[in-house]
VEXSE-774316 format. One record per residue (C-alpha): residue in three letters; residue number from 0; x, y, z. Coordinates in steps of 0.2 Angstrom, whole numbers. Each point is the difference from the previous one (the first is absolute). Last residue first. Example, Ala and Ser with C-alpha at 12.3 -4.5 7.8 and 13.67 -1.06 7.14 Angstrom:
BEGIN
{rest=SER&nr=1&c1=68&c2=-5&c3=36}
{rest=ALA&nr=0&c1=-6&c2=-17&c3=3}
END
This chain:
BEGIN
{rest=LYS&nr=440&c1=-109&c2=98&c3=-13}
{rest=LEU&nr=439&c1=8&c2=-5&c3=16}
{rest=GLU&nr=438&c1=-4&c2=-18&c3=5}
{rest=GLU&nr=437&c1=-13&c2=-2&c3=14}
{rest=THR&nr=436&c1=-14&c2=-2&c3=-13}
{rest=LYS&nr=435&c1=7&c2=-17&c3=-3}
{rest=HIS&nr=434&c1=-6&c2=-7&c3=16}
{rest=TYR&nr=433&c1=10&c2=-10&c3=13}
{rest=PHE&nr=432&c1=-8&c2=-5&c3=16}
{rest=LEU&nr=431&c1=-6&c2=-18&c3=0}
{rest=ILE&nr=430&c1=10&c2=-8&c3=-14}
{rest=PHE&nr=429&c1=16&c2=10&c3=4}
{rest=VAL&nr=428&c1=-1&c2=-4&c3=18}
{rest=LEU&nr=427&c1=-3&c2=-18&c3=-3}
{rest=TRP&nr=426&c1=15&c2=-1&c3=-12}
{rest=ALA&nr=425&c1=12&c2=7&c3=13}
{rest=ILE&nr=424&c1=-7&c2=-12&c3=13}
{rest=PHE&nr=423&c1=3&c2=-14&c3=-11}
{rest=THR&nr=422&c1=18&c2=5&c3=-3}
{rest=LEU&nr=421&c1=2&c2=1&c3=19}
{rest=ALA&nr=420&c1=-6&c2=-18&c3=2}
{rest=ALA&nr=419&c1=10&c2=-7&c3=-14}
{rest=ALA&nr=418&c1=16&c2=7&c3=6}
{rest=GLY&nr=417&c1=-3&c2=-6&c3=17}
{rest=TYR&nr=416&c1=-3&c2=-18&c3=-7}
{rest=LEU&nr=415&c1=16&c2=2&c3=-9}
{rest=ALA&nr=414&c1=9&c2=5&c3=15}
{rest=PHE&nr=413&c1=-7&c2=-15&c3=9}
{rest=SER&nr=412&c1=6&c2=-13&c3=-13}
{rest=GLN&nr=411&c1=17&c2=-5&c3=9}
{rest=GLY&nr=410&c1=-8&c2=-3&c3=16}
{rest=TYR&nr=409&c1=-2&c2=8&c3=18}
{rest=SER&nr=408&c1=18&c2=8&c3=-1}
{rest=VAL&nr=407&c1=-6&c2=7&c3=-16}
{rest=LEU&nr=406&c1=-12&c2=12&c3=9}
{rest=TYR&nr=405&c1=14&c2=7&c3=10}
{rest=ALA&nr=404&c1=11&c2=6&c3=-15}
{rest=ALA&nr=403&c1=-17&c2=4&c3=-9}
{rest=VAL&nr=402&c1=-4&c2=14&c3=13}
{rest=ILE&nr=401&c1=18&c2=8&c3=-3}
{rest=PRO&nr=400&c1=-1&c2=-1&c3=-19}
{rest=PRO&nr=399&c1=-18&c2=5&c3=-1}
{rest=ILE&nr=398&c1=2&c2=18&c3=9}
{rest=ALA&nr=397&c1=12&c2=9&c3=-11}
{rest=GLN&nr=396&c1=-7&c2=-3&c3=-17}
{rest=GLY&nr=395&c1=-17&c2=7&c3=4}
{rest=ILE&nr=394&c1=8&c2=15&c3=8}
{rest=SER&nr=393&c1=10&c2=3&c3=-15}
{rest=GLN&nr=392&c1=-15&c2=-3&c3=-12}
{rest=ILE&nr=391&c1=-10&c2=14&c3=9}
{rest=SER&nr=390&c1=15&c2=12&c3=-1}
{rest=GLN&nr=389&c1=2&c2=-5&c3=-19}
{rest=ASN&nr=388&c1=-18&c2=4&c3=-3}
{rest=ILE&nr=387&c1=2&c2=17&c3=8}
{rest=GLY&nr=386&c1=16&c2=3&c3=-10}
{rest=ALA&nr=385&c1=-9&c2=-5&c3=-16}
{rest=ILE&nr=384&c1=-14&c2=12&c3=5}
{rest=GLU&nr=383&c1=12&c2=14&c3=3}
{rest=GLY&nr=382&c1=10&c2=-3&c3=-16}
{rest=GLN&nr=381&c1=-17&c2=0&c3=-10}
{rest=LYS&nr=380&c1=-6&c2=15&c3=8}
{rest=GLU&nr=379&c1=1&c2=13&c3=-14}
{rest=PRO&nr=378&c1=-8&c2=-12&c3=-12}
{rest=GLY&nr=377&c1=-16&c2=-2&c3=11}
{rest=ALA&nr=376&c1=-3&c2=-14&c3=12}
{rest=SER&nr=375&c1=-11&c2=-15&c3=1}
{rest=ASN&nr=374&c1=5&c2=-6&c3=-17}
{rest=SER&nr=373&c1=17&c2=-5&c3=6}
{rest=VAL&nr=372&c1=-7&c2=-11&c3=13}
{rest=LEU&nr=371&c1=-12&c2=-8&c3=-13}
{rest=THR&nr=370&c1=14&c2=-3&c3=-12}
{rest=ASN&nr=369&c1=12&c2=-7&c3=13}
{rest=LEU&nr=368&c1=-14&c2=-13&c3=5}
{rest=ASN&nr=367&c1=-1&c2=-5&c3=-19}
{rest=PRO&nr=366&c1=19&c2=-1&c3=-1}
{rest=SER&nr=365&c1=1&c2=-12&c3=15}
{rest=LEU&nr=364&c1=-15&c2=-11&c3=-2}
{rest=LEU&nr=363&c1=4&c2=-7&c3=-17}
{rest=GLY&nr=362&c1=17&c2=-6&c3=5}
{rest=GLN&nr=361&c1=-6&c2=-5&c3=17}
{rest=ASN&nr=360&c1=-13&c2=-12&c3=-7}
{rest=ILE&nr=359&c1=11&c2=-6&c3=-14}
{rest=ALA&nr=358&c1=16&c2=-2&c3=11}
{rest=ILE&nr=357&c1=-9&c2=-9&c3=14}
{rest=LEU&nr=356&c1=-10&c2=-12&c3=-11}
{rest=PRO&nr=355&c1=17&c2=-4&c3=-9}
{rest=SER&nr=354&c1=5&c2=-9&c3=16}
{rest=ALA&nr=353&c1=-12&c2=-14&c3=-1}
{rest=LEU&nr=352&c1=9&c2=-11&c3=-13}
{rest=TYR&nr=351&c1=17&c2=3&c3=8}
{rest=LEU&nr=350&c1=-6&c2=-5&c3=17}
{rest=LEU&nr=349&c1=-8&c2=-16&c3=-8}
{rest=TRP&nr=348&c1=17&c2=-4&c3=-8}
{rest=LEU&nr=347&c1=8&c2=0&c3=18}
{rest=MET&nr=346&c1=-10&c2=-16&c3=4}
{rest=ASN&nr=345&c1=11&c2=-8&c3=14}
{rest=ALA&nr=344&c1=-3&c2=14&c3=12}
{rest=PRO&nr=343&c1=-19&c2=-1&c3=-2}
{rest=PRO&nr=342&c1=-9&c2=13&c3=-10}
{rest=LEU&nr=341&c1=-14&c2=9&c3=10}
{rest=THR&nr=340&c1=8&c2=16&c3=7}
{rest=LEU&nr=339&c1=1&c2=9&c3=-17}
{rest=ILE&nr=338&c1=-19&c2=-2&c3=-2}
{rest=ILE&nr=337&c1=-3&c2=11&c3=15}
{rest=PHE&nr=336&c1=11&c2=14&c3=-7}
{rest=ALA&nr=335&c1=-10&c2=-2&c3=-17}
{rest=LEU&nr=334&c1=-17&c2=2&c3=9}
{rest=ALA&nr=333&c1=5&c2=17&c3=7}
{rest=LEU&nr=332&c1=7&c2=5&c3=-18}
{rest=GLY&nr=331&c1=-16&c2=-5&c3=-8}
{rest=ILE&nr=330&c1=-11&c2=10&c3=12}
{rest=GLY&nr=329&c1=10&c2=16&c3=-4}
{rest=THR&nr=328&c1=1&c2=-5&c3=-19}
{rest=ILE&nr=327&c1=-19&c2=0&c3=-3}
{rest=LYS&nr=326&c1=-5&c2=16&c3=9}
{rest=LEU&nr=325&c1=16&c2=9&c3=-6}
{rest=ILE&nr=324&c1=-4&c2=-4&c3=-18}
{rest=THR&nr=323&c1=-17&c2=8&c3=2}
{rest=ALA&nr=322&c1=7&c2=16&c3=8}
{rest=SER&nr=321&c1=13&c2=2&c3=-14}
{rest=PRO&nr=320&c1=-14&c2=1&c3=-13}
{rest=ILE&nr=319&c1=2&c2=-13&c3=-14}
{rest=LYS&nr=318&c1=6&c2=9&c3=-16}
{rest=THR&nr=317&c1=18&c2=-2&c3=6}
{rest=LEU&nr=316&c1=-2&c2=-19&c3=0}
{rest=LYS&nr=315&c1=12&c2=-3&c3=-15}
{rest=ARG&nr=314&c1=13&c2=11&c3=8}
{rest=SER&nr=313&c1=-1&c2=-9&c3=16}
{rest=LEU&nr=312&c1=2&c2=-17&c3=-9}
{rest=PHE&nr=311&c1=16&c2=5&c3=-9}
{rest=GLY&nr=310&c1=13&c2=9&c3=10}
{rest=GLN&nr=309&c1=-8&c2=-1&c3=17}
{rest=THR&nr=308&c1=-5&c2=-18&c3=-1}
{rest=PHE&nr=307&c1=14&c2=-7&c3=-11}
{rest=ALA&nr=306&c1=13&c2=9&c3=10}
{rest=ILE&nr=305&c1=-8&c2=-7&c3=16}
{rest=PHE&nr=304&c1=-1&c2=-17&c3=-7}
{rest=ILE&nr=303&c1=18&c2=-1&c3=-5}
{rest=GLY&nr=302&c1=5&c2=8&c3=17}
{rest=ILE&nr=301&c1=-8&c2=-15&c3=9}
{rest=PHE&nr=300&c1=13&c2=-12&c3=-9}
{rest=ALA&nr=299&c1=14&c2=12&c3=5}
{rest=PHE&nr=298&c1=-6&c2=-1&c3=18}
{rest=TYR&nr=297&c1=2&c2=-19&c3=-1}
{rest=ASP&nr=296&c1=17&c2=0&c3=-8}
{rest=GLY&nr=295&c1=6&c2=13&c3=13}
{rest=VAL&nr=294&c1=-6&c2=-11&c3=14}
{rest=SER&nr=293&c1=8&c2=-15&c3=-8}
{rest=SER&nr=292&c1=17&c2=9&c3=0}
{rest=GLN&nr=291&c1=-2&c2=6&c3=18}
{rest=THR&nr=290&c1=-4&c2=-17&c3=5}
{rest=PHE&nr=289&c1=-17&c2=-8&c3=2}
{rest=LYS&nr=288&c1=-4&c2=-14&c3=13}
{rest=PHE&nr=287&c1=-19&c2=-1&c3=-6}
{rest=LYS&nr=286&c1=-8&c2=3&c3=17}
{rest=ASP&nr=285&c1=13&c2=11&c3=10}
{rest=ILE&nr=284&c1=9&c2=8&c3=-15}
{rest=LEU&nr=283&c1=-16&c2=4&c3=-9}
{rest=PHE&nr=282&c1=-9&c2=6&c3=15}
{rest=VAL&nr=281&c1=14&c2=11&c3=5}
{rest=GLN&nr=280&c1=0&c2=7&c3=-18}
{rest=PHE&nr=279&c1=-19&c2=3&c3=2}
{rest=PHE&nr=278&c1=4&c2=10&c3=16}
{rest=THR&nr=277&c1=3&c2=17&c3=-7}
{rest=THR&nr=276&c1=-11&c2=-1&c3=-16}
{rest=PHE&nr=275&c1=-15&c2=-7&c3=9}
{rest=MET&nr=274&c1=-1&c2=11&c3=15}
{rest=THR&nr=273&c1=4&c2=15&c3=-12}
{rest=PHE&nr=272&c1=-15&c2=-5&c3=-11}
{rest=GLY&nr=271&c1=-12&c2=0&c3=14}
{rest=LEU&nr=270&c1=6&c2=16&c3=9}
{rest=THR&nr=269&c1=1&c2=8&c3=-17}
{rest=LEU&nr=268&c1=-18&c2=-5&c3=-4}
{rest=PHE&nr=267&c1=-6&c2=6&c3=17}
{rest=PHE&nr=266&c1=8&c2=17&c3=-3}
{rest=VAL&nr=265&c1=-4&c2=2&c3=-18}
{rest=VAL&nr=264&c1=-19&c2=-4&c3=4}
{rest=THR&nr=263&c1=0&c2=13&c3=13}
{rest=PHE&nr=262&c1=8&c2=12&c3=-12}
{rest=LEU&nr=261&c1=-13&c2=-3&c3=-12}
{rest=ILE&nr=260&c1=-14&c2=3&c3=12}
{rest=ARG&nr=259&c1=9&c2=17&c3=5}
{rest=ALA&nr=258&c1=2&c2=6&c3=-17}
{rest=GLN&nr=257&c1=-13&c2=12&c3=-6}
{rest=ARG&nr=256&c1=-6&c2=5&c3=17}
{rest=MET&nr=255&c1=17&c2=4&c3=6}
{rest=SER&nr=254&c1=0&c2=-2&c3=19}
{rest=PHE&nr=253&c1=8&c2=-17&c3=0}
{rest=ALA&nr=252&c1=15&c2=4&c3=-10}
{rest=LYS&nr=251&c1=2&c2=17&c3=9}
{rest=GLY&nr=250&c1=3&c2=-8&c3=17}
{rest=LEU&nr=249&c1=12&c2=-13&c3=-6}
{rest=ASN&nr=248&c1=8&c2=14&c3=-11}
{rest=ILE&nr=247&c1=3&c2=11&c3=15}
{rest=PHE&nr=246&c1=10&c2=-15&c3=8}
{rest=GLY&nr=245&c1=10&c2=-2&c3=-16}
{rest=GLN&nr=244&c1=3&c2=19&c3=-1}
{rest=PHE&nr=243&c1=12&c2=-1&c3=15}
{rest=LEU&nr=242&c1=14&c2=7&c3=-10}
{rest=ASN&nr=241&c1=-11&c2=14&c3=-5}
{rest=ILE&nr=240&c1=1&c2=10&c3=-17}
{rest=PRO&nr=239&c1=-9&c2=16&c3=-2}
{rest=LYS&nr=238&c1=-13&c2=2&c3=-13}
{rest=THR&nr=237&c1=4&c2=10&c3=-16}
{rest=SER&nr=236&c1=-2&c2=-15&c3=-12}
{rest=LYS&nr=235&c1=6&c2=2&c3=-18}
{rest=VAL&nr=234&c1=-11&c2=-2&c3=-15}
{rest=VAL&nr=233&c1=8&c2=-7&c3=-15}
{rest=LEU&nr=232&c1=10&c2=-15&c3=6}
{rest=THR&nr=231&c1=5&c2=-12&c3=-14}
{rest=GLU&nr=230&c1=19&c2=3&c3=0}
{rest=ILE&nr=229&c1=9&c2=-9&c3=-14}
{rest=TYR&nr=228&c1=9&c2=-16&c3=4}
{rest=LEU&nr=227&c1=14&c2=-5&c3=-11}
{rest=TYR&nr=226&c1=17&c2=7&c3=6}
{rest=VAL&nr=225&c1=-2&c2=0&c3=19}
{rest=VAL&nr=224&c1=-13&c2=-14&c3=0}
{rest=MET&nr=223&c1=12&c2=-12&c3=-10}
{rest=ILE&nr=222&c1=15&c2=4&c3=11}
{rest=ILE&nr=221&c1=-10&c2=-4&c3=16}
{rest=ASN&nr=220&c1=-6&c2=-16&c3=-7}
{rest=ILE&nr=219&c1=18&c2=-5&c3=-5}
{rest=ALA&nr=218&c1=5&c2=3&c3=18}
{rest=CYS&nr=217&c1=-15&c2=-10&c3=6}
{rest=LEU&nr=216&c1=6&c2=-15&c3=-11}
{rest=LEU&nr=215&c1=17&c2=1&c3=8}
{rest=ALA&nr=214&c1=-8&c2=0&c3=18}
{rest=SER&nr=213&c1=-10&c2=-15&c3=-5}
{rest=VAL&nr=212&c1=15&c2=-10&c3=-6}
{rest=ILE&nr=211&c1=9&c2=4&c3=17}
{rest=TYR&nr=210&c1=-16&c2=-6&c3=9}
{rest=PRO&nr=209&c1=-1&c2=-16&c3=-10}
{rest=THR&nr=208&c1=18&c2=-4&c3=5}
{rest=GLU&nr=207&c1=-3&c2=2&c3=19}
{rest=TYR&nr=206&c1=-7&c2=-18&c3=3}
{rest=ASN&nr=205&c1=13&c2=-9&c3=-9}
{rest=PHE&nr=204&c1=8&c2=-3&c3=-18}
{rest=TRP&nr=203&c1=19&c2=-2&c3=1}
{rest=SER&nr=202&c1=-1&c2=-19&c3=-5}
{rest=VAL&nr=201&c1=-11&c2=2&c3=-14}
{rest=LEU&nr=200&c1=-15&c2=-11&c3=-3}
{rest=SER&nr=199&c1=1&c2=-10&c3=17}
{rest=PRO&nr=198&c1=3&c2=17&c3=8}
{rest=ASP&nr=197&c1=-19&c2=5&c3=-2}
{rest=ALA&nr=196&c1=-3&c2=18&c3=4}
{rest=LEU&nr=195&c1=1&c2=7&c3=-18}
{rest=LYS&nr=194&c1=-11&c2=-15&c3=-5}
{rest=GLY&nr=193&c1=-14&c2=5&c3=11}
{rest=GLY&nr=192&c1=2&c2=19&c3=-4}
{rest=ILE&nr=191&c1=-1&c2=-4&c3=-19}
{rest=TYR&nr=190&c1=-16&c2=-9&c3=2}
{rest=PRO&nr=189&c1=-7&c2=12&c3=12}
{rest=GLY&nr=188&c1=4&c2=15&c3=-12}
{rest=ILE&nr=187&c1=-5&c2=-7&c3=-17}
{rest=ILE&nr=186&c1=-18&c2=-4&c3=3}
{rest=PHE&nr=185&c1=-4&c2=14&c3=12}
{rest=GLY&nr=184&c1=9&c2=13&c3=-11}
{rest=LEU&nr=183&c1=-12&c2=-6&c3=-14}
{rest=GLY&nr=182&c1=-15&c2=2&c3=12}
{rest=PHE&nr=181&c1=5&c2=17&c3=5}
{rest=ALA&nr=180&c1=2&c2=5&c3=-18}
{rest=ALA&nr=179&c1=-18&c2=-7&c3=-3}
{rest=GLY&nr=178&c1=-6&c2=9&c3=15}
{rest=ILE&nr=177&c1=7&c2=16&c3=-7}
{rest=LEU&nr=176&c1=-10&c2=-4&c3=-16}
{rest=GLY&nr=175&c1=-16&c2=-3&c3=10}
{rest=PHE&nr=174&c1=2&c2=17&c3=8}
{rest=ASN&nr=173&c1=1&c2=7&c3=-18}
{rest=LYS&nr=172&c1=-16&c2=-10&c3=-5}
{rest=THR&nr=171&c1=-9&c2=6&c3=16}
{rest=LYS&nr=170&c1=4&c2=18&c3=-4}
{rest=THR&nr=169&c1=-3&c2=0&c3=-18}
{rest=GLU&nr=168&c1=-18&c2=5&c3=-1}
{rest=PRO&nr=167&c1=1&c2=12&c3=15}
{rest=THR&nr=166&c1=15&c2=8&c3=-9}
{rest=SER&nr=165&c1=17&c2=-4&c3=6}
{rest=ILE&nr=164&c1=16&c2=11&c3=0}
{rest=ASP&nr=163&c1=-1&c2=6&c3=18}
{rest=ALA&nr=162&c1=-8&c2=-16&c3=7}
{rest=ILE&nr=161&c1=15&c2=-10&c3=-7}
{rest=SER&nr=160&c1=11&c2=13&c3=9}
{rest=SER&nr=159&c1=-9&c2=-3&c3=16}
{rest=PHE&nr=158&c1=2&c2=-19&c3=-2}
{rest=VAL&nr=157&c1=19&c2=2&c3=-3}
{rest=ILE&nr=156&c1=1&c2=11&c3=16}
{rest=ALA&nr=155&c1=-9&c2=-14&c3=10}
{rest=ILE&nr=154&c1=12&c2=-12&c3=-7}
{rest=ASN&nr=153&c1=15&c2=10&c3=5}
{rest=GLY&nr=152&c1=-5&c2=3&c3=18}
{rest=GLY&nr=151&c1=15&c2=-10&c3=6}
{rest=THR&nr=150&c1=9&c2=14&c3=10}
{rest=PHE&nr=149&c1=-6&c2=-4&c3=17}
{rest=GLY&nr=148&c1=-1&c2=-19&c3=-4}
{rest=ASP&nr=147&c1=17&c2=-1&c3=-7}
{rest=LEU&nr=146&c1=7&c2=9&c3=15}
{rest=ILE&nr=145&c1=-10&c2=-11&c3=12}
{rest=ARG&nr=144&c1=5&c2=-16&c3=-9}
{rest=SER&nr=143&c1=19&c2=4&c3=0}
{rest=VAL&nr=142&c1=0&c2=5&c3=18}
{rest=PHE&nr=141&c1=-9&c2=-16&c3=4}
{rest=LEU&nr=140&c1=13&c2=-10&c3=-9}
{rest=LEU&nr=139&c1=14&c2=10&c3=8}
{rest=TRP&nr=138&c1=-7&c2=-6&c3=17}
{rest=ILE&nr=137&c1=1&c2=-18&c3=-5}
{rest=LEU&nr=136&c1=19&c2=1&c3=-4}
{rest=ASN&nr=135&c1=6&c2=-17&c3=-7}
{rest=TYR&nr=134&c1=15&c2=8&c3=-8}
{rest=HIS&nr=133&c1=-5&c2=-5&c3=-18}
{rest=VAL&nr=132&c1=-19&c2=1&c3=3}
{rest=GLY&nr=131&c1=2&c2=18&c3=7}
{rest=VAL&nr=130&c1=11&c2=5&c3=-14}
{rest=ALA&nr=129&c1=-13&c2=-6&c3=-13}
{rest=PHE&nr=128&c1=-14&c2=9&c3=10}
{rest=LEU&nr=127&c1=10&c2=16&c3=0}
{rest=VAL&nr=126&c1=3&c2=-1&c3=-19}
{rest=TYR&nr=125&c1=-19&c2=-3&c3=-3}
{rest=GLY&nr=124&c1=-5&c2=14&c3=11}
{rest=ILE&nr=123&c1=12&c2=12&c3=-8}
{rest=LEU&nr=122&c1=-8&c2=-4&c3=-17}
{rest=THR&nr=121&c1=-18&c2=2&c3=7}
{rest=GLY&nr=120&c1=5&c2=17&c3=7}
{rest=ILE&nr=119&c1=7&c2=6&c3=-17}
{rest=LEU&nr=118&c1=-17&c2=-6&c3=-8}
{rest=SER&nr=117&c1=-10&c2=11&c3=11}
{rest=VAL&nr=116&c1=11&c2=15&c3=-3}
{rest=ILE&nr=115&c1=-2&c2=-3&c3=-19}
{rest=LEU&nr=114&c1=-19&c2=-1&c3=2}
{rest=VAL&nr=113&c1=0&c2=16&c3=10}
{rest=LYS&nr=112&c1=9&c2=9&c3=-14}
{rest=LYS&nr=111&c1=-11&c2=-7&c3=-14}
{rest=ARG&nr=110&c1=-18&c2=2&c3=8}
{rest=GLY&nr=109&c1=1&c2=19&c3=3}
{rest=LEU&nr=108&c1=4&c2=12&c3=14}
{rest=LYS&nr=107&c1=-17&c2=2&c3=9}
{rest=ASP&nr=106&c1=-10&c2=-15&c3=-5}
{rest=ALA&nr=105&c1=16&c2=-11&c3=1}
{rest=LEU&nr=104&c1=3&c2=7&c3=17}
{rest=ALA&nr=103&c1=-17&c2=-5&c3=5}
{rest=GLY&nr=102&c1=3&c2=-18&c3=-6}
{rest=LEU&nr=101&c1=17&c2=0&c3=8}
{rest=TYR&nr=100&c1=-7&c2=5&c3=17}
{rest=PRO&nr=99&c1=-15&c2=-12&c3=-3}
{rest=ALA&nr=98&c1=12&c2=-14&c3=-4}
{rest=GLY&nr=97&c1=13&c2=3&c3=14}
{rest=PHE&nr=96&c1=-10&c2=-1&c3=16}
{rest=PHE&nr=95&c1=-10&c2=-16&c3=-4}
{rest=GLN&nr=94&c1=15&c2=-6&c3=-10}
{rest=ALA&nr=93&c1=10&c2=-2&c3=16}
{rest=LEU&nr=92&c1=-13&c2=-11&c3=7}
{rest=PRO&nr=91&c1=-2&c2=-9&c3=-17}
{rest=PHE&nr=90&c1=19&c2=-5&c3=1}
{rest=SER&nr=89&c1=1&c2=-4&c3=18}
{rest=ALA&nr=88&c1=-14&c2=-13&c3=-1}
{rest=ILE&nr=87&c1=11&c2=-12&c3=-10}
{rest=LEU&nr=86&c1=14&c2=2&c3=13}
{rest=PHE&nr=85&c1=-13&c2=-3&c3=14}
{rest=ALA&nr=84&c1=-6&c2=-16&c3=-9}
{rest=TYR&nr=83&c1=18&c2=-7&c3=-3}
{rest=ILE&nr=82&c1=5&c2=3&c3=18}
{rest=ILE&nr=81&c1=-16&c2=-10&c3=6}
{rest=THR&nr=80&c1=4&c2=-14&c3=-13}
{rest=ARG&nr=79&c1=18&c2=-1&c3=7}
{rest=HIS&nr=78&c1=-6&c2=-3&c3=17}
{rest=HIS&nr=77&c1=-13&c2=-13&c3=-6}
{rest=ILE&nr=76&c1=13&c2=-8&c3=-10}
{rest=ALA&nr=75&c1=12&c2=-1&c3=15}
{rest=GLU&nr=74&c1=-13&c2=-7&c3=11}
{rest=LYS&nr=73&c1=-5&c2=-14&c3=-12}
{rest=MET&nr=72&c1=18&c2=-4&c3=-3}
{rest=ALA&nr=71&c1=3&c2=-2&c3=19}
{rest=ILE&nr=70&c1=-16&c2=-10&c3=2}
{rest=ALA&nr=69&c1=5&c2=-12&c3=-14}
{rest=MET&nr=68&c1=18&c2=-2&c3=6}
{rest=ASN&nr=67&c1=-5&c2=-4&c3=18}
{rest=GLN&nr=66&c1=0&c2=-19&c3=-1}
{rest=PRO&nr=65&c1=16&c2=1&c3=-11}
{rest=ALA&nr=64&c1=9&c2=9&c3=14}
{rest=ILE&nr=63&c1=6&c2=17&c3=-5}
{rest=GLY&nr=62&c1=19&c2=4&c3=-1}
{rest=THR&nr=61&c1=0&c2=-3&c3=-19}
{rest=PHE&nr=60&c1=-14&c2=12&c3=-3}
{rest=ASP&nr=59&c1=11&c2=14&c3=-7}
{rest=LEU&nr=58&c1=-10&c2=15&c3=-6}
{rest=PRO&nr=57&c1=3&c2=12&c3=-14}
{rest=MET&nr=56&c1=-6&c2=18&c3=5}
{rest=LEU&nr=55&c1=-6&c2=5&c3=-18}
{rest=GLY&nr=54&c1=-2&c2=-14&c3=-13}
{rest=ASN&nr=53&c1=12&c2=-15&c3=-3}
{rest=LYS&nr=52&c1=-4&c2=-12&c3=14}
{rest=LEU&nr=51&c1=-17&c2=5&c3=7}
{rest=ASP&nr=50&c1=-8&c2=4&c3=-16}
{rest=LEU&nr=49&c1=-15&c2=8&c3=7}
{rest=PHE&nr=48&c1=6&c2=18&c3=0}
{rest=LEU&nr=47&c1=8&c2=2&c3=-17}
{rest=PRO&nr=46&c1=-13&c2=-13&c3=-7}
{rest=ALA&nr=45&c1=-14&c2=13&c3=4}
{rest=VAL&nr=44&c1=10&c2=15&c3=-7}
{rest=ILE&nr=43&c1=7&c2=-8&c3=-16}
{rest=PRO&nr=42&c1=-14&c2=-5&c3=-12}
{rest=ILE&nr=41&c1=-7&c2=18&c3=-1}
{rest=VAL&nr=40&c1=18&c2=8&c3=-3}
{rest=ILE&nr=39&c1=-1&c2=0&c3=-19}
{rest=THR&nr=38&c1=-18&c2=7&c3=2}
{rest=VAL&nr=37&c1=5&c2=18&c3=5}
{rest=GLY&nr=36&c1=14&c2=2&c3=-13}
{rest=LEU&nr=35&c1=-12&c2=-7&c3=-14}
{rest=LEU&nr=34&c1=-14&c2=11&c3=7}
{rest=ASP&nr=33&c1=11&c2=15&c3=-2}
{rest=ILE&nr=32&c1=6&c2=-5&c3=-17}
{rest=PHE&nr=31&c1=-18&c2=-3&c3=-6}
{rest=VAL&nr=30&c1=-7&c2=15&c3=9}
{rest=THR&nr=29&c1=13&c2=11&c3=-8}
{rest=LEU&nr=28&c1=-2&c2=-8&c3=-17}
{rest=LEU&nr=27&c1=-19&c2=3&c3=0}
{rest=LEU&nr=26&c1=2&c2=17&c3=6}
{rest=THR&nr=25&c1=12&c2=4&c3=-14}
{rest=ALA&nr=24&c1=-13&c2=-7&c3=-13}
{rest=LEU&nr=23&c1=-14&c2=10&c3=8}
{rest=ILE&nr=22&c1=11&c2=16&c3=-1}
{rest=LYS&nr=21&c1=4&c2=-3&c3=-18}
{rest=LYS&nr=20&c1=-18&c2=-4&c3=-4}
{rest=ARG&nr=19&c1=-6&c2=16&c3=9}
{rest=GLN&nr=18&c1=13&c2=10&c3=-10}
{rest=SER&nr=17&c1=-6&c2=-6&c3=-16}
{rest=ASP&nr=16&c1=-18&c2=3&c3=4}
{rest=ASN&nr=15&c1=3&c2=18&c3=5}
{rest=LEU&nr=14&c1=3&c2=6&c3=17}
{rest=ASN&nr=13&c1=-9&c2=15&c3=7}
{rest=LYS&nr=12&c1=12&c2=12&c3=7}
{rest=GLU&nr=11&c1=13&c2=2&c3=14}
{rest=PRO&nr=10&c1=16&c2=7&c3=-8}
{rest=MET&nr=9&c1=15&c2=-11&c3=-3}
{rest=ALA&nr=8&c1=15&c2=8&c3=8}
{rest=ARG&nr=7&c1=5&c2=-15&c3=11}
{rest=LEU&nr=6&c1=-2&c2=-12&c3=-15}
{rest=TYR&nr=5&c1=11&c2=12&c3=-11}
{rest=ASP&nr=4&c1=13&c2=2&c3=13}
{rest=LEU&nr=3&c1=2&c2=-19&c3=3}
{rest=ALA&nr=2&c1=1&c2=-3&c3=-19}
{rest=LEU&nr=1&c1=13&c2=13&c3=-1}
{rest=MET&nr=0&c1=10&c2=-7&c3=14}
END
């Protein structure tokens, strides 16, 4: 309790270099453990719905005539794909309300308290999802995702903390380090998740095992933040907090002269990348016959390049202006989505050969875009700007799953085509309308 009392009693003051390094190290561990928990379940959700025998709502086709079997299976998969899409969309819709509320609360009460509340919500969400899978309760899965979405503003709070302790010269590098922790979690998490759900490895492994492990990791994360994290907020906000701040943020985002173009770019990039991430698993299962274990292996492979890009490459490129990097990686990411559709089903190695293009372009694009967004606001508004940014991303993440669920009924590659088109629009908006003078000096 003495450690807790000490941290709570710490006066708000300028941090020295030693404290900044300690905070940065704690944030890196927080993001790593958080993303480890998040990515463990990545290989699970799509197979959970598309596995007609062992997943949710197991079906028995024994009473169906052979000539009608293909039609019955197609209808079942389409029905499950729609449910899967709405389940995925429920998280960002809840986050649309929760993230700006928590962001404003973090500006008012401090980063630490709100981060702990956010992680507790994530922990409960994992537990509820495991229970829902065990008892085949679809409604409980939705409750789990909605709760986790509303309280899941932890990454936005981490970015606010990074902005608190960074100088203009170190901001992009620090965002890159957070990206490296993200990438490392992305390497280990999907691989472990795919194996934890594979009963051929251990007889009692199943679809709920990864969620139980994620809950345990989240509990460790909470303990670590309680005892190690030092509050970074210096100037507290006095603005009132509104539960419907997400709607206000949408209007505010496009009325802010310094940030409206950037938020437009964020919106279309989020639309495109979410359409890719949500239905790329479906693409892998449908075209290349991936299992939950092989999906995990694939995303771990991608994570290696994400970690390399954000942990090494982005730091080497810090002298290059963020706007210049976005001009190259935006179009590069759009082209990468198209390239992924080209390998035939019998040439899986070509898919692996093309996949690093996604990781490298996205790995450079993300921290540099976060830097530009952060630079568009003063130090006293970092929580607010992070909340607005999260509101834009939440709406951008909620729309694609539902749209893509219908797109894939026309072909397995249509979701990737949509992702490429939306990413190209984002790049075009940035090229035509963004000017460096719009950053806050």
